N, C-alpha and C positions, 0 to 999 in steps of 0.2 A: 780622845773625846770628850767633851764637856759632860760633867756628871747628870746636868739639866736634861740633855738628851740624849745620854748615854744607852738608854735601855729602848730608845725607839730602834732599835736594831735586833732585839731580842726575839726570840717566838721562833719554835717550829714552824711560824707563820710563816717564815722568810724560804722555804721550801717551795712555796707555789707564789706566783707573783702576782700580787694587787696591792699598790706599790708596797714592797716588802713585807706584805701580812697577807695571811691565808688561813683558812680555816683547817682542821684535820679531820677529815672523813672517816678516820679510825674509830671503830665504837667496840670495846670488847663487854663483858656481861657486867652488870650493876656490881659495883664495888671493889672492880678487879684494880688492885693496885700493886705492882709487880714488885718483887723483893730485890730485885738487881744484886741477887747474890752472887753471882758469876761476871766478872769484868768481861767489857766487851773488847776482844783482841782487836790490835790497831790493823789487821789485814797486812801484816808485815810483808818485806820485799824480798824474804827469802835470801838473804845477805847481797842482793842486788840494790841496794840503797843509792841514790845516784852520788858522786863525789862531791858535786856543787851542793847539795843538800847537806852531806855532812859538814861541808865547808861553813855553809851558813850557819849551821846548830853550833859549831867552835866559835864562828864570829860572835852567835848571842852570849855567850857566856860571860862575858865581863860585864854586860847589862845585868845579867841575870845575878851574878856575885855581888854586886853594887846595891840590887834589891833585897839581899839578904839571903839568897838561894845559896844552901849548900852543894859543894859539887856531887856528894851523894845523890840528892835530891833530883838534881839536873840531869846526870847520868841515867839514873833509874827511868825520869819520864821520858828521853828519848832512845831507850835502849830499843834497836830493834827498829825503830819507826823511821818511816820514810814517806815521802808526799803521796797525798790520796788523790788520785786522779779523777774521781767523782766531785771531790770541792774544787778541784779546779774546773772542771767541766761546769758546775753549778756558779762557780764566781764568775764565768765569761759569758753566761748565757744572758742572752738579750730576749724577752717573750716578745713574741710578735703582736699578741693581743693581750690586753688587761681584762681580768675578768670583772664583768658589770657588779655594781654594788648590789644589786638585788640576788645575782646568782652567789655573791660569797655570802651575803646572808641567809641564804637559804641552808647552807650547809653550818655556818656558823650556830646559826640558833634554829636547829632542826629539831623535831619533834624528840629524836633520840637523844640529843644533847639535853633538852631542855629535862627530861624524864629522869635521864642520868645525874643531872643536877640535882635536882630535888631530892634523889636518893642519898646525894652526898650533903647537901643540908641536913637531912636528917641523922645520918652516920653520925656525922662529926659535929652533932649540937652543942654538944658540951664545950669542945675545942672553940668552935666558931664563938659561943658567948664571951670566953675569955678574951679572942682575938677583938672581938668587937668593942669589949670594955676597954681594952689597953689601948687601941689604936684609932677607935671612933670611926672606923671605917664600914658599912652594912654587909653584913657577911654574903649577901648574894652577889654582891659586885667581886668580892675576892674569889668567890665561887667559880663566877662566870670568867674571871681571868684564868682560873684554873682550866675550865673547859676549853677555852678557846686557844690555849698555848700546849696543852697536852692532853685534851680529851679525858681530864682528871686522873692524868697520869698513865691512861691504859695503854698510851703509844711507847711508854718508856722501856718497852722489853722488845721493840720492833727493830730487827737488826737491818732494816731497810731503810729506817730512818736514824736511830741514834748511832751516834759516832764517839769514838774517841776524841774528845774536845784538844787535848794536847795537839795530837796529829792534824785534826783539823784548823786549828789556828797557826800551827807552824807552816803548813800547807800555803794558806793565804799568803802569810809572811814571805814565805821563800819565792811563791809565784810570781810576785812585784806588780801585781796589778792594781787595780783601784782599791782593793782592799789590803792591799799589802800592810799599809801603816796602822790598820784598825786591827790587822791580825797579830800584828808585833806586839801593839800595846798590850791587847787581851791574854797573849802567850804569855808575856811575862807576870801580868796579874794572876792568870791560871798557875804558873808555879809559883808564886806567893801563896796562894790558896794551899795547894800542896804541902809547900814547906810549913804552914801553921799546923796542919794536921786535920784538917776537916775532912778530906777524903786524899785517898791516893789516887796517883796519874791513871790508873788502867780502871777505875770505877767514876773518873769524871767523865760523865757522860753526857751528850748534847747533840745539839743540831750542827749540821755542816759549818754552820757561820760560828760555831762556838756559844750558842745558848744553852743554858744548862737547867736541867733538871727538871721539877714538875710545873714551874711556872718559869721556866726559861730567861733565867738572870744572865746576862753577858757578866764574863769575871770582875769588869772593875764596877759594875754595878753590886754586885755580889758583895766584893770588899766595903763598899761603902755600905750598904743596907741591909745584908741578909743578918738574921739573928737565931739566936740559939733559944727556942721556944719550949722545947720539951726537957732542956736542963741537962743535957748528958754532956756537956762541954763542947760539942762540935755544932756548926752551922751547917746543917745538911738538909740541903734543898733537893737531894736527889732520892733518898728513901725515907725522909722523915716528914710526914704532911704536916705536922705542927710546924717545922720550922720552916718549911715551904711558903704555906697560907699565911703564916705571921711576918715574913718576910716580905711578902706581897702588900701586906696591910701596910706595914711599915712605910714601905717605898711611897704610896699612894698618899699616907698620912703625910710623909715628909714634902712632897711635891703640893702640899697644900689642899688637901681634901677636906672640903667643908661639910663637918659631921650634922646630920641631920636634914641636909639638901639632897636633891636628887640630880640628875645629870643635865636634864631637858626635857622638852615637851614636843610631841607632834602638835602641828598648828595648822589651823585653815586662814588663807589669806581672803580678803574680801574682793569683790570685783572692783576691777579699776585701780588694783593695787599698782605701787610705782616698784616695778621690778629693779630700779637702782638700787633699792634699799638690801639688796641680798648681799648677805657677807658684812653688813654693818652692824654695830653693836651698840645697844641702847638699854636702857632699864625696861623691865617687862611692863610697867604702867606707860612708858613710851610706845611701845610697840601695840599695846591694848588701844591705845589712841589711834592708832593708823586703822584699827579695825579687826587685827587679828585675834584671834579666840584659840582657845586649845580644840582640837579635833575630837575628842571624847565630851565636850560640852562641859569640863570642869572648870574648876577655877584654878587661878595662878596664886599659891599661898603666899608668895613674898614680893610684892610688886615694885618693890626695889633693888631686884636682883638685876643685875648685869647681864644681858643675853645677847648672844648672836644670831643672826637667822641665817640659815643653810638651807639650801635644794639641792641635795647630792645625786639627784637624778633629774634633773630639769624641772620645768615646768609640769611635766607629766607624770611626776612621782610625789613622795611625801615632803612636806617642809618641816623645818624644826627649829624651835628656840634652843640654843644650846648655851647652858650655864658653866660656872667656874669649874665644876667637876667633869665635865666632859673633856675639859681642857687639860686636867690631870690625867684623866685617862689618856689621852694623846703623849702625856710624857714617858707612858709606857710603852705606847707604838703610835708613831705620829700619823699613820693612816686614819682618815676620817672612817672608811669602813670598819677598821678594827674598833676604835673607839663607839662607833655605833652599834656594833656588834656586842661588846663587853656591856654596854649598857640596856641595850633590849635584852641580850639572855638574862642580864640579872633580875630586870623585871619579869621577866616570863617564871623565873624559878619561883618567884613569890605569888604566883597568880595573874599576872598581868595579861593583858591579850595582845594580839597582834597589832601590827601598823593599821590603820584604819585607810589611808590612801592606797590606793595600787601604784606599783611600780611599773614604768614604761616597759614591758617586756620584750614588745615588737621592736624595739631599736636594736640596733645592732651595733658592737663595738668596732671601734676603727682600728685598722692595723697600724704598724708604726709608720709604715710607707704613707697611708691615709692622712694620719695625722700631720705628718709632713706636709703633704699636698694641702691640707685643711690651711695651716699656717702660711705657705707660700702663695695660696690664693687670695688669703685677705691682705698680705702684704702687698701684692701685685693690685689689688684693688683700692689700696690705699689706707687700709685699717692696721697699722702696725702692730705685729705682735712679737718683733724681734726676732731672734735667730729661727730657723725651721729645723728645729732639733728634735719633733715628736713629741715633746713634754709639754702637756696642757697646764701651764703655770698661770700665775696672776697674769701676766701681761697677753698671753693667749686668751684667755677667759675676758679680759676687756676688750680686746679688739673684738672677740665674738660679739659681745654686747653692743658695742658700737655700730657692729654690723647689722644686727638684728633689729636696732632701733631705727637705722636708715632703711630698712627694707621693710618694716611695718610688720617685723616679727615679735613674739615676746621674748624680751631682751633677758634671757634668764643664763646667758653666757656656758650654755650646756653644749659640748661638743660630741655629736652623734652622725650617723648617717645621713640624716634627713637634712642637717644641715650644710655637710658636703655637697649633697646633690643639689641643693640651692646655690651653693657656690660655684658650681662646675655652670651653670648654666650661662 
């Protein structure tokens, strides 16, 4: 995996589908950061480890050795470890429905998460002063990532969620599914982390997909961007809040965070706006010349900023101009919903208000079969969207816009139940 996009797979967010991201609805009392003093046992197989899994592990040894892994570390990491059937099930699960963005944000930016985040800002004020000075990333967005990824660490002692990372990654690599290459690459990186001495294998805890610690770095991202901010000689993102938060700030800074700037603005469109401009990138001044204004009636502080217009809930929901820092957040997790959640949560932590426009909550999400039907109908009517794979990508969006324009509908490119009904006529 390329480093630039490596972290798009991170997060306990992987546990619930919204493309590869979701909020955690687990909220413990304020300030709870588990000690993780007891290692998670890898739910061993009572001596009944499949022979082909043992053979897979042994075939991995030459690669591990070439990475500088000692035989002792290798054997200890795999001692009594067998494949995790829960990981296999999750890796092969194809969600029938994707959660609408407003439902995702309801959890990601819940009142409980906002209040807990404010408490974390206060509790770690001096630490966050140092992190902000060192990396130039505003504290509220660092803490927002923490809240999105692990509910400020409160889920890290939940045995229903937290897993042995070596076992999880070995399972993905052994299973041979679409995540096998990722699993093998991350497994070797995880073993290198253990070899370095930052953590032992049984305390290397994370999600079923191998994302680790408070802010859910995958192993290759950890290798490249984790920092030892508390000065104890270890990059400990599992039990050291300073290391975890500083590592996140370091990642965002290295991805190009622009200090002193925000991530984007909620905006209002003028009547008669050309919806063909959705998705385009221009300067803020150019957008203003088309009649776009901030939803809160405020000014745009830097008219020369480059900004992309997005409408994640269609014409019936809020509209945004997204700046460079929004793209930086998407390097952490590529889902628009995730990046919007981090940005909005960060703003709410320092007193910002909710979005002004309402989401189209009466819209119904399309099932996988319905998404494929929508694509097939568009193709049949002469609006080429490519393969009927149920994935609403750029080709499908352009086909939807062309159909909407031809039918006199608002050409926002948004796929929902109302559009499908229109196509069925």
